[in-house]
BASE-44243 format. One record per atom (N, C-alpha, C, O, CB): x, y, z; residue in three letters. Coordinates in steps of 0.02 Angstrom, whole numbers, plus 32768, in hexadecimal, padded with zeros to 4 digits. Glycine has a CB too. Layout:
<nodes>
XYZALA
...
</nodes>
This chain:
<nodes>
FBC9AC51458AMET
FB8AAC6045A6MET
FB6FAC9C4586MET
FB94ACCA4577MET
FB8DAC6845EFMET
FB2EAC9D457BALA
FB0AACD6455AALA
FB10AD16457EALA
FB10AD1745BCALA
FAC2ACC64553ALA
FB14AD4D455BILE
FB1AAD8F457AILE
FAE0AD9C45A9ILE
FAE9ADB545E0ILE
FB1DADC54546ILE
FAA5AD8B4592SER
FA69AD9845BBSER
FA6AAD7245FDSER
FA52AD8C462FSER
FA2AAD864594SER
FA85AD3645FDTHR
FA89AD10463ETHR
FABCAD2F466ATHR
FAAFAD3446A6THR
FA9BACC64634THR
FAF8AD454652VAL
FB29AD63467AVAL
FB10ADA54692VAL
FB1AADB646CCVAL
FB6AAD6A4655VAL
FAEFADCD4669ALA
FAD5AE0D467BALA
FAA0AE0746B2ALA
FA9EAE2E46E2ALA
FAB8AE30463DALA
FA74ADD446ACALA
FA40ADC846DEALA
FA5EADB64721ALA
FA43ADCA4754ALA
FA11AD9146C8ALA
FA96AD904723ARG
FAB5AD7E4761ARG
FAD3ADBB4782ARG
FACEADC547BEARG
FAE9AD494757ARG
FAF4ADE44759TYR
FB13AE244777TYR
FADBAE504791TYR
FAE1AE6D47C7TYR
FB3EAE4D4740TYR
FAA4AE56476CALA
FA6EAE83477EALA
FA4DAE6847BEALA
FA38AE8E47E9ALA
FA3CAE894743ALA
FA47AE2647C2LYS
FA28AE0847FFLYS
FA54AE17483CLYS
FA3AAE2A4871LYS
FA1EADB947F5LYS
FA95AE0F4836SER
FAC0AE21486CSER
FABBAE694882SER
FABBAE7848BDSER
FB06AE11485ASER
FAB8AE964853LEU
FAB4AEDC485DLEU
FA70AEEE487FLEU
FA6EAF1748ADLEU
FABCAF00481ALEU
FA3EAED14867ILE
F9FAAEE14884ILE
F9F8AEC748CEILE
F9DEAEE848FBILE
F9BEAEBE4858ILE
FA16AE8C48D9ASP
FA19AE71491EASP
FA41AE9F494BASP
FA2DAEAD4984ASP
FA37AE29491DASP
FA78AEB54934LEU
FAA4AEE4495ALEU
FA7EAF244967LEU
FA7EAF3D49A0LEU
FAE7AEF44933LEU
FA5DAF404935ALA
FA37AF7F493FALA
FA00AF76496FALA
F9F2AFA34997ALA
FA1AAF9948FDALA
F9DFAF3D496FGLN
F9ABAF3049A1GLN
F9C8AF2D49E8GLN
F9AAAF494A16GLN
F987AEED4992GLN
FA00AF0E49F2THR
FA1CAF0B4A36THR
FA31AF524A4FTHR
FA30AF624A8ATHR
FA59AED94A38THR
FA43AF7A4A1EGLN
FA58AFBF4A36GLN
FA1FAFF14A2EGLN
FA29B02D4A39GLN
FA96AFD84A0EGLN
F9E6AFDA4A1AGLY
F9ABB0064A17GLY
F9AEB03E49E3GLY
F994B07549EEGLY
F9A0B0244A58GLY
F9CEB02F49ADILE
F9D5B0634976ILE
F9BEB0484931ILE
F9DAB05B48FDILE
FA20B07A4971ILE
F98EB01E4931VAL
F976B00348F4VAL
F95DB03948C3VAL
F96EB0384888VAL
F941AFD14902VAL
F934B06848DBGLU
F91CB09D48B2GLU
F953B0C74892GLU
F951B0D74857GLU
F8F1B0C948DAGLU
F986B0D848BCGLU
F9BCB10048A3GLU
F9E5B0DA486CGLU
F9FAB0F64839GLU
F9E8B11448DDGLU
F9EDB097487AMET
FA14B06F484BMET
F9E9B067480BMET
FA06B06847D4MET
FA26B028486AMET
F9ACB060480EHIS
F97FB05F47D3HIS
F984B0A047ACHIS
F986B09D476EHIS
F935B05347E9HIS
F987B0D647CBTHR
F990B11747A8THR
F9D2B11B4787THR
F9D9B135474FTHR
F989B15147D8THR
FA05B10047A9ASP
FA4AB0FF478AASP
FA49B0D2474CASP
FA65B0E64719ASP
FA80B0E347BFASP
FA2CB099474EMET
FA2CB06D4716MET
FA03B08946DAMET
FA14B07F46A0MET
FA12B02A472CMET
F9CFB0A946EBGLN
F9A9B0CC46B6GLN
F9D4B1034694GLN
F9D8B10A4657GLN
F968B0EC46D5GLN
F9F3B12A46C1TYR
FA1EB16146A4TYR
FA56B1454679TYR
FA63B15D4642TYR
FA3DB18E46DCTYR
FA77B1104693PHE
FAAEB0EE4670PHE
FA94B0DA462CPHE
FAB0B0EF45F8PHE
FAC9B0B04698PHE
FA5FB0B2462ALYS
FA42B09645EDLYS
FA2EB0CF45BCLYS
FA3DB0CA4580LYS
FA04B06945FELYS
FA0EB10345D5ARG
F9FAB13D45ABARG
FA39B15E458CARG
FA3AB16E4551ARG
F9D1B17145D5ARG
FA6CB16745B6THR
FAA7B187459BTHR
FACBB15E4566THR
FAE4B17A4536THR
FAD5B19645D2THR
FACFB11D456FILE
FAEDB0EF453EILE
FAC5B0EE44FEILE
FAE1B0ED44C8ILE
FAF1B0A8455BILE
FA81B0EF4506THR
FA56B0F044CCTHR
FA5BB13244A2THR
FA5EB1314464THR
FA0FB0E644E3THR
FA5DB16844C6GLU
FA5FB1AA44A5GLU
FAA6B1B94488GLU
FAACB1E04458GLU
FA4BB1E244D8GLU
FAD9B19C44A5ASN
FB1FB1A7448EASN
FB3BB1664470ASN
FB5EB13F4490ASN
FB4EB1C044CAASN
FB29B15D4433ARG
FB3AB11B4411ARG
FB85B10E4413ARG
FB9AB0D5441BARG
FB22B11B43C4ARG
FBADB141440CSER
FBF7B138440FSER
FC0EB11E4450SER
FC3DB0F74452SER
FC1AB1774402SER
FBF0B1334485LEU
FC02B11C44C9LEU
FBF0B0CF44CELEU
FC17B0A744E9LEU
FBDBB1484501LEU
FBB8B0BF44B5GLY
FBA3B07544B9GLY
FBD2B04A448CGLY
FBE7B013449EGLY
FB53B06C44A1GLY
FBE2B0654452VAL
FC0EB0404426VAL
FC55B0384445VAL
FC74B003443EVAL
FC12B06443E3VAL
FC6DB06C4466LEU
FCB0B06A4487LEU
FCAFB03444BFLEU
FCDEB00D44C6LEU
FCC3B0B244A5LEU
FC79B03244E6LEU
FC76B001451DLEU
FC76AFBB4505LEU
FC8EAF8E4527LEU
FC3BB00C4546LEU
FC5AAFB144C9LYS
FC57AF6D44B0LYS
FC95AF594487LYS
FC9FAF1F4476LYS
FC18AF644486LYS
FCBCAF894478ASN
FCF9AF7D444DASN
FD2DAF554471ASN
FD48AF6C44A3ASN
FD19AFBF4437ASN
FD3EAF17445APRO
FD6EAEF0447CPRO
FDB9AF094473PRO
FDE6AEF34496PRO
FD66AEA94464PRO
FDC3AF384444ILE
FE05AF50443AILE
FE1AAF85446FILE
FE55AF8C447FILE
FE0BAF6C43F6ILE
FDE8AFAA4489VAL
FDF7AFDA44BAVAL
FE00AFB944FCVAL
FDD8AF8F4511VAL
FDC1B00E44BEVAL
FE39AFCC4520ARG
FE4DAFAC455BARG
FE1AAFBD4594ARG
FDFCAFF24597ARG
FE95AFC2456CARG
FE13AF8B45C0ASN
FDE3AF9445F9ASN
FDF4AFD04623ASN
FDC6AFF2463BASN
FDE2AF554627ASN
FE32AFE0462DGLU
FE46B01C4657GLU
FE2CB05B4634GLU
FE11B0864655GLU
FE95B0204661GLU
FE34B06045F5LYS
FE1BB09A45D0LYS
FDCFB09F45D2LYS
FDB5B0D645DALYS
FE31B0964589LYS
FDABB06545CCLYS
FD62B06645D3LYS
FD4FB0814618LYS
FD25B0AE461ELYS
FD44B02045C9LYS
FD6FB063464BTRP
FD5EB0784690TRP
FD6CB0C2469ATRP
FD44B0E346BCTRP
FD87B04F46C3TRP
FDA0B0DE4680SER
FDB0B1244687SER
FD77B14E4666SER
FD62B1824681SER
FDF6B1334665SER
FD5FB137462FILE
FD29B15B460EILE
FCE8B1564633ILE
FCC4B187463BILE
FD20B14145C9ILE
FCD8B118464CILE
FC9AB1104675ILE
FC9FB13E46B4ILE
FC70B16046C7ILE
FC90B0C1468CILE
FCD8B13E46D3LYS
FCDFB169470CLYS
FCD7B1B446FELYS
FCB6B1DA4722LYS
FD20B15D472BLYS
FCF7B1C746C8ALA
FCF0B21146B4ALA
FCA9B22346A3ALA
FC92B25946B4ALA
FD1EB2234676ALA
FC84B1F74681VAL
FC41B207466CVAL
FC0FB20246A5VAL
FBE3B22C46ACVAL
FC2CB1D94635VAL
FC16B1CF46CFPHE
FBE0B1BE46FEPHE
FBF1B1CB4748PHE
FBC2B1CB4770PHE
FBD0B17646F6PHE
FC2DB1D5475CALA
FC41B1DA47A4ALA
FC19B20B47CCALA
FC08B1FF4806ALA
FC88B1ED47A9ALA
FC08B24547ADTHR
FBE7B27C47D5THR
FB99B27047D3THR
FB75B29147F8THR
FBFAB2C647B7THR
FB80B24147A8ARG
FB37B23D47A1ARG
FB1CB1FD47C2ARG
FAE2B1FA47D5ARG
FB23B23F4755ARG
FB46B1CA47C9LEU
FB2EB18A47E5LEU
FB44B180482FLEU
FB74B19E4848LEU
FB49B14F47BBLEU
FB1DB155484EGLN
FB2AB1424895GLN
FB72B1214898GLN
FB89B1014869GLN
FAF0B10E48AFGLN
FB92B12B48D3PRO
FBD3B10948DAPRO
FBD1B0BE48D2PRO
FBFFB09F48B8PRO
FBF0B118491CPRO
FB98B09F48E9LEU
FB90B05948E6LEU
FB8FB044489DLEU
FBACB011488BLEU
FB51B043490BLEU
FB6CB06A4872THR
FB65B05D482CTHR
FBACB061480ATHR
FBC0B03747E2THR
FB31B08F480CTHR
FBD0B096481DMET
FC13B09E4801MET
FC40B0654817MET
FC68B04C47EEMET
FC32B0E24817MET
FC3CB0504853SER
FC66B016486FSER
FC53AFD74846SER
FC7EAFB04831SER
FC59B00A48BFSER
FC12AFD0483DPHE
FBFBAF934815PHE
FC1AAF9647CEPHE
FC39AF6647B7PHE
FBAAAF904810PHE
FC11AFCE47AEPHE
FC2DAFD6476BPHE
FC77AFC94768PHE
FC91AFAE4737PHE
FC1FB01B4753PHE
FC9AAFDF479EHIS
FCE3AFD447A1HIS
FCF4AF8947A5HIS
FD22AF714784HIS
FD01AFF947DDHIS
FCCFAF6647CDILE
FCD9AF1D47D4ILE
FCCCAEFA4792ILE
FCF2AECD477EILE
FCAAAF00480AILE
FC96AF0F4770VAL
FC85AEF04731VAL
FCBAAEFE46FEVAL
FCCAAED346D6VAL
FC43AF074718VAL
FCD6AF3C46FFALA
FD08AF4D46D1ALA
FD4CAF2646DDALA
FD70AF1346AFALA
FD12AF9746D3ALA
FD59AF1D471FGLN
FD95AEF8472FGLN
FD93AEAD4718GLN
FDC5AE8E4708GLN
FDA1AEFD477AGLN
FD56AE944718LYS
FD49AE4F4701LYS
FD43AE4846B7LYS
FD37AE12469CLYS
FD0BAE36471FLYS
FD4DAE834694GLY
FD4AAE80464AGLY
FD07AE79462DGLY
FD00AE6345F4GLY
FD72AE494631GLY
FCD4AE8C4652ARG
FC90AE84463AARG
FC6EAECA462FARG
FC31AED14630ARG
FC66AE58466CARG
FC9AAEFE4625ASP
FC7EAF3E4615ASP
FC5AAF4545D6ASP
FC38AF7745C9ASP
FCB1AF6D4616ASP
FC62AF1245ABASN
FC3FAF12456BASN
FBF6AEFE4573ASN
FBCEAF034544ASN
FC62AEE3453BASN
FBE5AEE645AFILE
FB9BAED545B6ILE
FB7AAF0045EDILE
FB47AEEC4608ILE
FB92AE8745C7ILE
FB95AF3645FBLEU
FB76AF62462CLEU
FB31AF7B4617LEU
FB06AF844642LEU
FBA3AF9D463ALEU
FB26AF8645D8ASP
FAE3AF9845C0ASP
FAB1AF5D45CDASP
FA79AF6745E5ASP
FAE5AFA94572ASP
FAC8AF2245BDALA
FA9DAEE845CBALA
FA8EAEDB4615ALA
FA57AEC64626ALA
FABDAEAB45AFALA
FAC0AEEA4640ILE
FAB5AEE84686ILE
FA83AF1B469BILE
FA56AF0B46C2ILE
FAF5AEF246AAILE
FA88AF574684ALA
FA57AF8E4692ALA
FA10AF78467DALA
F9E0AF8346A1ALA
FA6CAFD1466BALA
FA0AAF594643ASP
F9CAAF414629ASP
F9ADAF0D4656ASP
F972AF0E4668ASP
F9D1AF2645E2ASP
F9DAAEDE466AALA
F9C3AEA84697ALA
F9AEAEC346DBALA
F97DAEAD46F9ALA
F9F9AE7346A0ALA
F9D5AEF546F3PHE
F9C3AF124734PHE
F97DAF334732PHE
F954AF28475EPHE
F9FAAF47474BPHE
F972AF5A46FFILE
F930AF7A46F2ILE
F8F9AF4646EDILE
F8C5AF4E470DILE
F932AFA346B0ILE
F904AF1146C8ALA
F8D1AEDC46C3ALA
F8C5AEBC4704ALA
F88BAEAE4713ALA
F8E6AEA84691ALA
F8F6AEAE472CGLN
F8ECAE8E476FGLN
F8CBAEBF479DGLN
F8A2AEAB47C6GLN
F92EAE76478DGLN
F8DDAEFB4798TYR
F8B9AF2E47C1TYR
F870AF3247B2TYR
F846AF3447DFTYR
F8D7AF7247B7TYR
F860AF33476FASP
F81AAF37475EASP
F7F5AEFC4774ASP
F7BBAF03478AASP
F812AF3F4717ASP
F812AEC14771LYS
F7F2AE844788LYS
F7E4AE8747D3LYS
F7AEAE7647EBLYS
F81FAE484778LYS
F819AE9F47F9MET
F811AEA64840MET
F7DAAED44854MET
F7B4AEC54882MET
F84EAEBE485EMET
F7D4AF0D4830LYS
F79DAF42483FLYS
F75CAF34481CLYS
F72CAF594826LYS
F7B5AF884829LYS
F759AEFE47F2GLY
F71AAEF047CFGLY
F709AF204796GLY
F6CFAF2D4787GLY
F6E2AEF24800GLY
F73EAF394778ILE
F737AF67473FILE
F73BAF4046FEILE
F769AF1846F4ILE
F76DAFA04740ILE
F70BAF4C46D1GLU
F70EAF2F468FGLU
F71AAF64465CGLU
F6F6AF96465BGLU
F6D0AF084680GLU
F74CAF5B462FARG
F758AF8B45F9ARG
F739AF7245B9ARG
F73EAF3845A6ARG
F7A3AF9645EFARG
F717AFA2459AALA
F6F8AF92455BALA
F704AFCA4529ALA
F70EB003453DALA
F6ACAF864564ALA
F705AFBB44EBTHR
F70FAFEB44B5THR
F6D5AFEA4486THR
F6C0AFB5446FTHR
F74FAFDD448FTHR
F6BAB0264477VAL
F683B02B4448VAL
F69AB057440FVAL
F6B3B08E4419VAL
F642B046446AVAL
F691B03D43D4ILE
F6A6B05C4396ILE
F663B0774374ILE
F635B04F436AILE
F6CEB0274365ILE
F65DB0B34364THR
F624B0D04345THR
F638B103430DTHR
F673B1124304THR
F5F9B0F1437ATHR
F607B11C42EATHR
F616B14E42B8THR
F611B19542D5THR
F62FB1C542BBTHR
F5E9B147427DTHR
F5EBB19A430AVAL
F5DFB1DC4328VAL
F5E6B1D64373VAL
F5DDB19F438DVAL
F599B1F74315VAL
F5F4B20D4398PRO
F5F7B20A43DFPRO
F5B5B1F043FEPRO
F580B1FE43E3PRO
F608B24F43FAPRO
F5B9B1CA4436LEU
F583B1B14458LEU
F560B1E54481LEU
F57FB213449CLEU
F597B17A4480LEU
F51EB1DE4487THR
F4F9B20944B5THR
F501B1EB44F8THR
F515B1B044FDTHR
F4AEB21144A2THR
F4F4B20E452DGLU
F4FCB1F64572GLU
F4CBB1BC4581GLU
F4DBB19045A8GLU
F4F1B23145A6GLU
F48FB1BC4560ALA
F45EB186456DALA
F477B146454CALA
F470B1104569ALA
F417B1994553ALA
F495B14A450FVAL
F4ACB10E44ECVAL
F4E9B0F24515VAL
F4F2B0B6451EVAL
F4BFB11F44A0VAL
F512B121452BARG
F54DB10D4551ARG
F538B0E6458FARG
F555B0B2459EARG
F578B14C4564ARG
F50CB0FD45B0GLU
F4F4B0DA45EFGLU
F4D4B09945DDGLU
F4D9B0694604GLU
F4C3B1054617GLU
F4B3B09645A7LYS
F491B0584593LYS
F4C6B0234581LYS
F4BFAFE84593LYS
F460B0654555LYS
F4FAB037455ELEU
F52FB00B454ELEU
F555AFF1458BLEU
F569AFB6458DLEU
F55CB02C4521LEU
F55FB01F45BDLYS
F580B00E45FBLYS
F557AFDB461FLYS
F571AFAA4639LYS
F58BB04C4625LYS
F514AFE64620ALA
F4E8AFB54643ALA
F4EAAF734622ALA
F4E8AF3F4643ALA
F4A0AFCD4645ALA
F4EEAF7245DFGLN
F4F0AF3245B9GLN
F531AF0C45CAGLN
F531AECF45CEGLN
F4ECAF40456CGLN
F568AF3145D3VAL
F5A9AF1245E1VAL
F5A7AEF64628VAL
F5BFAEBF4637VAL
F5E5AF4545D8VAL
F589AF1F4656LYS
F585AF09469CLYS
F55CAEC746A0LYS
F56FAE9946C5LYS
F563AF4246CALYS
F526AEC3467BTHR
F4FCAE89467BTHR
F522AE4A465DTHR
F51BAE124676THR
F4BCAE994654THR
F549AE584627MET
F56EAE1E4606MET
F5A3AE054633MET
F5ACADC84638MET
F58EAE3245C3MET
F5C7AE304655THR
F606AE1D467ATHR
F5FAAE1646C6THR
F621ADF446E7THR
F63DAE53466ETHR
F5C6AE3546E1GLY
F5BCAE334729GLY
F5EBAE62474EGLY
F5F2AE5D478BGLY
F5C5ADEC4743GLY
F60AAE904728SER
F63AAEBD474CSER
F614AEF6476ESER
F5DAAF054760SER
F66EAEDB471ASER
F63AAF15479FLYS
F61BAF4F47C2LYS
F61FAF8F479BLYS
F5EFAFB6479ALYS
F63CAF5A4805LYS
F656AF9B4779THR
F664AFD64758THR
F67AAFC7470DTHR
F69CAF9646FETHR
F69BAFFD477FTHR
F665AFF346E2VAL
F67AAFEA469BVAL
F69AB02E4684VAL
F67EB064468CVAL
F63AAFD5466BVAL
F6D5B0244669GLU
F6FBB05C464AGLU
F6F2B05345FFGLU
F70AB02345E1GLU
F749B05D465EGLU
F6CFB08345E0LEU
F6BFB07F459BLEU
F6EBB0AF4572LEU
F6EBB0EB457CLEU
F675B08D4591LEU
F711B0904542GLU
F740B0B94517GLU
F719B0C144D4GLU
F700B09144B7GLU
F78BB093450CGLU
F715B0FE44BFGLU
F6F2B10D4480GLU
F723B1184446GLU
F754B13D444EGLU
F6C5B14C4488GLU
F719B0FB440DLYS
F73FB10343D3LYS
F710B10F4399LYS
F6D6B0FA439BLYS
F76CB0C843C7LYS
F729B12F4365TYR
F700B140432BTYR
F71CB12242ECTYR
F759B12342E1TYR
F6FCB18C4324TYR
F6F1B10742C2ASP
F705B0E94281ASP
F6D0B0FB424CASP
F696B0E5424FASP
F70CB09A4287ASP
F6E4B125421BASP
F6B2B13B41E6ASP
F69CB10141BCASP
F668B106419BASP
F6D0B17241B6ASP
F6C0B0CA41BBLYS
F6B1B093418FLYS
F675B06B41A6LYS
F65AB044417FLYS
F6EBB0674189LYS
F660B07241E5LEU
F629B04D41FFLEU
F5E6B06041E1LEU
F5B9B03641E2LEU
F628B0574248LEU
F5DDB09B41C6ILE
F5A2B0B541ABILE
F570B0C641E0ILE
F556B0FE41E1ILE
F586B086417BILE
F561B099420DGLY
F536B0A44245GLY
F538B06B4273GLY
F556B0384263GLY
F4F2B0B14231GLY
F517B07042B0GLY
F519B03842E2GLY
F556B03F430CGLY
F571B0764313GLY
F518AFF342BFGLY
F56EB007432ATYR
F5A7B00A4354TYR
F5C6AFC14356TYR
F5A8AF904341TYR
F593B025439BTYR
F604AFBE436FVAL
F629AF82437BVAL
F63EAF8843C5VAL
F65FAFB843D8VAL
F668AF794349VAL
F62AAF5743EFLEU
F63AAF554435LEU
F66DAF1F4443LEU
F661AEE54433LEU
F5FCAF4A445DLEU
F6A5AF2F4460ARG
F6D8AEFF4473ARG
F6DEAEFC44C0ARG
F6EBAF2E44E1ARG
F71CAF104453ARG
F6D5AEC044D9VAL
F6D9AEB34522VAL
F708AE7A452AVAL
F6F7AE41451AVAL
F693AEA44542VAL
F745AE874543GLY
F776AE52454BGLY
F787AE344504GLY
F79CAE5644D6GLY
F75CAE1B457CGLY
F77BADF24500ASP
F789ADD044BDASP
F748ADC54499ASP
F748AD9F4468ASP
F7AEAD8A44C7ASP
F710ADE444ACARG
F6D2ADDE4488ARG
F6C6AE1E4461ARG
F6DAAE544476ARG
F697ADCF44B8ARG
F6A4AE184424GLN
F694AE4E43FFGLN
F64CAE4843E5GLN
F638AE1343CCGLN
F6C4AE5543C9GLN
F625AE7D43EBPHE
F5DFAE8043D6PHE
F5D9AEB543A2PHE
F5DFAEF143AFPHE
F5B0AE8D4410PHE
F5CBAE9B4364ASP
F5CEAEC74329ASP
F585AED84315ASP
F564AEAF42F6ASP
F5F4AEA342ECASP
F56CAF124326ALA
F528AF2C4313ALA
F52FAF6542E4ALA
F50AAF9642E7ALA
F4FFAF434352ALA
F561AF5D42B6SER
F56AAF974287SER
F549AF874246SER
F542AF4D4233SER
F5B6AFA8427BSER
F534AFBE4222LEU
F516AFB941E2LEU
F545AF9541AFLEU
F530AF6F4184LEU
F503AFFD41CALEU
F585AFA541B7ARG
F5B6AF874189ARG
F5B4AF39418CARG
F5B6AF16415AARG
F5FEAFA1419BARG
F5B0AF2341CASER
F5ACAEDC41D7SER
F56DAEBC41BASER
F56EAE88419ASER
F5AFAED04220SER
F535AEDF41C7GLN
F4F4AEC741B1GLN
F4F0AEC54163GLN
F4D4AE974146GLN
F4BCAEF441CEGLN
F50DAEFA4144LEU
F50DAEFB40FCLEU
F53BAEC140E0LEU
F52AAEA140AFLEU
F524AF4140E3LEU
F571AEB740FFASN
F5A0AE8340ECASN
F57CAE3D40EFASN
F581AE1440C1ASN
F5E0AE84411CASN
F556AE32412AASP
F533ADF34131ASP
F4FEADED40FDASP
F4F2ADB640E3ASP
F515ADEA4175ASP
F4DEAE2340EBLEU
F4AAAE2140B7LEU
F4C8AE0F4074LEU
F4AEADE54050LEU
F485AE6540B2LEU
F501AE2F4064ARG
F527AE214028ARG
F53BADDA4023ARG
F534ADBB3FEEARG
F564AE4B4025ARG
F554ADBD405ALEU
F566AD77405CLEU
F52DAD46404FLEU
F534AD13402DLEU
F583AD68409DLEU
F4F2AD5A406CSER
F4B6AD2F4063SER
F49FAD32401CSER
F487ACFF4002SER
F47DAD454091SER
F4A6AD6A3FF9PHE
F492AD6D3FB4PHE
F4C1AD433F87PHE
F4ACAD253F55PHE
F491ADB63F9CPHE
F502AD423F9AMET
F532AD203F74MET
F527ACD23F76MET
F536ACAD3F47MET
F578AD323F8DMET
F50BACBB3FB1ASN
F501AC763FB9ASN
F4BDAC663F9DASN
F4A8AC2C3F9EASN
F507AC614002ASN
</nodes>
């Protein structure tokens, strides 16, 4: 079975449990913290995915790093996942949990890539565009910078991408001249 399918099932179970206990927001914060920590500390992420490292050792490391910062329910869930030998997909479970939380709350995440920082007016215009496209209530816009774009922007929403960059337009023009 695919990792994303398994992760989505675990995340669904966790979000359902958090809803019954009324701690969905706290659990969301925990999952964001866990994901951010794994992303920022590459060696921790690699260790958790390493099949050679024993599950007991992984669990002791998870407990040492996260026990004081995460909810007891989150730690219990991580322990169950570790006991089942699925500690190598904890980051995928965190991703799936965050995605399901966003869907539940009507939050759409988008990424805009530009050459310079956005002004507040442009930022709001892009958020409004994403809201119109997706019908979501809230838009979380992540900004990235790429000097190779020359100008314009690339907007990614889910699995869709809108390329309004000068690099893309110049490339299209070059291809039309070649034909």
